[in-house]
FIPAPA-398978 format. One record per residue (C-alpha): residue number from 1; x, y, z. Coordinates in steps of 0.5 Angstrom, whole numbers. Layout:
REM residues N
+-----+-------+-------+-------+
| num |  east | north |    up |
+-----+-------+-------+-------+
| NUM |     X |     Y |     Z |
...
+-----+-------+-------+-------+
REM end
This chain:
REM residues 160
+-----+-------+-------+-------+
| num |  east | north |    up |
+-----+-------+-------+-------+
|   1 |     0 |     0 |     0 |
|   2 |     6 |     5 |     2 |
|   3 |     9 |     4 |    -5 |
|   4 |     3 |     5 |    -9 |
|   5 |     2 |    12 |    -4 |
|   6 |     9 |    13 |    -6 |
|   7 |     8 |    12 |   -13 |
|   8 |     2 |    17 |   -13 |
|   9 |     6 |    22 |   -10 |
|  10 |    11 |    22 |   -15 |
|  11 |     6 |    22 |   -21 |
|  12 |     3 |    28 |   -17 |
|  13 |     9 |    32 |   -16 |
|  14 |    11 |    30 |   -24 |
|  15 |     4 |    33 |   -26 |
|  16 |     4 |    39 |   -21 |
|  17 |    11 |    41 |   -23 |
|  18 |     9 |    42 |   -30 |
|  19 |     3 |    47 |   -28 |
|  20 |     8 |    54 |   -27 |
|  21 |    10 |    54 |   -35 |
|  22 |     3 |    51 |   -37 |
|  23 |    -1 |    57 |   -34 |
|  24 |     4 |    62 |   -37 |
|  25 |     3 |    59 |   -44 |
|  26 |    -4 |    59 |   -43 |
|  27 |    -4 |    67 |   -40 |
|  28 |     0 |    68 |   -46 |
|  29 |    -6 |    65 |   -51 |
|  30 |   -11 |    68 |   -47 |
|  31 |    -8 |    75 |   -48 |
|  32 |    -8 |    74 |   -55 |
|  33 |   -16 |    72 |   -55 |
|  34 |   -17 |    78 |   -51 |
|  35 |   -14 |    82 |   -55 |
|  36 |   -18 |    79 |   -61 |
|  37 |   -25 |    79 |   -58 |
|  38 |   -24 |    86 |   -55 |
|  39 |   -23 |    89 |   -62 |
|  40 |   -29 |    85 |   -64 |
|  41 |   -33 |    88 |   -58 |
|  42 |   -31 |    95 |   -59 |
|  43 |   -33 |    95 |   -66 |
|  44 |   -40 |    93 |   -64 |
|  45 |   -41 |    97 |   -59 |
|  46 |   -38 |   104 |   -63 |
|  47 |   -43 |   102 |   -68 |
|  48 |   -49 |   102 |   -63 |
|  49 |   -47 |   108 |   -60 |
|  50 |   -46 |   112 |   -67 |
|  51 |   -53 |   110 |   -68 |
|  52 |   -55 |   112 |   -62 |
|  53 |   -56 |   105 |   -59 |
|  54 |   -54 |   101 |   -53 |
|  55 |   -51 |    94 |   -54 |
|  56 |   -58 |    91 |   -52 |
|  57 |   -62 |    96 |   -57 |
|  58 |   -57 |    94 |   -62 |
|  59 |   -58 |    86 |   -61 |
|  60 |   -65 |    88 |   -61 |
|  61 |   -65 |    92 |   -68 |
|  62 |   -62 |    86 |   -71 |
|  63 |   -68 |    84 |   -74 |
|  64 |   -71 |    76 |   -74 |
|  65 |   -69 |    73 |   -80 |
|  66 |   -64 |    67 |   -80 |
|  67 |   -58 |    70 |   -82 |
|  68 |   -59 |    77 |   -77 |
|  69 |   -61 |    72 |   -71 |
|  70 |   -55 |    68 |   -73 |
|  71 |   -50 |    74 |   -73 |
|  72 |   -54 |    77 |   -67 |
|  73 |   -53 |    70 |   -63 |
|  74 |   -46 |    69 |   -65 |
|  75 |   -44 |    77 |   -63 |
|  76 |   -47 |    76 |   -56 |
|  77 |   -43 |    69 |   -56 |
|  78 |   -36 |    73 |   -57 |
|  79 |   -38 |    79 |   -53 |
|  80 |   -40 |    75 |   -47 |
|  81 |   -33 |    70 |   -48 |
|  82 |   -29 |    77 |   -48 |
|  83 |   -32 |    79 |   -42 |
|  84 |   -31 |    73 |   -39 |
|  85 |   -23 |    72 |   -41 |
|  86 |   -22 |    79 |   -40 |
|  87 |   -24 |    78 |   -33 |
|  88 |   -20 |    71 |   -33 |
|  89 |   -14 |    75 |   -36 |
|  90 |   -14 |    81 |   -31 |
|  91 |   -14 |    75 |   -25 |
|  92 |    -8 |    71 |   -28 |
|  93 |    -4 |    76 |   -32 |
|  94 |     0 |    79 |   -26 |
|  95 |     0 |    73 |   -22 |
|  96 |     6 |    69 |   -19 |
|  97 |     6 |    62 |   -21 |
|  98 |     4 |    60 |   -15 |
|  99 |    -2 |    65 |   -15 |
| 100 |    -4 |    62 |   -21 |
| 101 |    -4 |    55 |   -18 |
| 102 |    -9 |    58 |   -12 |
| 103 |   -13 |    61 |   -18 |
| 104 |   -13 |    55 |   -23 |
| 105 |   -21 |    55 |   -23 |
| 106 |   -19 |    62 |   -28 |
| 107 |   -16 |    57 |   -33 |
| 108 |   -23 |    55 |   -35 |
| 109 |   -23 |    56 |   -43 |
| 110 |   -24 |    49 |   -46 |
| 111 |   -21 |    51 |   -53 |
| 112 |   -15 |    55 |   -50 |
| 113 |   -13 |    50 |   -45 |
| 114 |   -13 |    45 |   -51 |
| 115 |   -10 |    49 |   -55 |
| 116 |    -4 |    51 |   -50 |
| 117 |    -4 |    43 |   -48 |
| 118 |    -3 |    42 |   -56 |
| 119 |     3 |    46 |   -56 |
| 120 |     6 |    44 |   -49 |
| 121 |    13 |    41 |   -48 |
| 122 |    14 |    38 |   -41 |
| 123 |    20 |    40 |   -38 |
| 124 |    24 |    39 |   -31 |
| 125 |    22 |    44 |   -26 |
| 126 |    29 |    49 |   -24 |
| 127 |    24 |    54 |   -21 |
| 128 |    22 |    55 |   -14 |
| 129 |    15 |    55 |   -16 |
| 130 |    16 |    49 |   -20 |
| 131 |    19 |    45 |   -14 |
| 132 |    14 |    48 |    -9 |
| 133 |     8 |    46 |   -15 |
| 134 |    12 |    39 |   -15 |
| 135 |    12 |    38 |    -7 |
| 136 |     4 |    40 |    -7 |
| 137 |     3 |    35 |   -12 |
| 138 |     7 |    30 |    -9 |
| 139 |     3 |    31 |    -2 |
| 140 |    -4 |    31 |    -6 |
| 141 |    -2 |    25 |   -10 |
| 142 |     0 |    21 |    -4 |
| 143 |    -6 |    23 |     0 |
| 144 |   -11 |    21 |    -6 |
| 145 |    -8 |    14 |    -7 |
| 146 |    -8 |    13 |     0 |
| 147 |   -15 |    15 |     2 |
| 148 |   -17 |    11 |    -4 |
| 149 |   -13 |     5 |    -2 |
| 150 |   -16 |     6 |     5 |
| 151 |   -23 |     6 |     2 |
| 152 |   -22 |     0 |    -2 |
| 153 |   -19 |    -4 |     4 |
| 154 |   -25 |    -2 |     9 |
| 155 |   -30 |    -8 |     7 |
| 156 |   -24 |   -13 |     7 |
| 157 |   -23 |   -11 |    14 |
| 158 |   -30 |   -14 |    16 |
| 159 |   -28 |   -21 |    13 |
| 160 |   -21 |   -21 |    17 |
+-----+-------+-------+-------+
REM end
């Protein structure tokens, strides 16, 4: 049981030691996505303002045809994504790697996570953040495997 817990700890250490660099690459992609979506959002809002409308009024003025409905839905989706990603970027951009670990729930855009992971190359952690992350991962992996094994052994103790 101890060997399996140790293996879980090592697996957790290896996995979490990669978090600082992965999160940095995610933040870089996040920055690019925010910049792109900001341009779209500002263009829509400026067009609405020039026409004397709010954003919602502009959406309502887009009409009911299939094309207009799809365009309206697409713009709403893009603007909502911009607002969500921008909030995540503001929370992550200036954060140190260990602070990003505490804000891991801000790494939530599935497309950006997938694209970051596709290009990510694991490396040996040589920074203090990487080593601390490895330590946290070791403790977490050890604890998780030890907990699972103790839960699995519990029914067997009744028969012994």
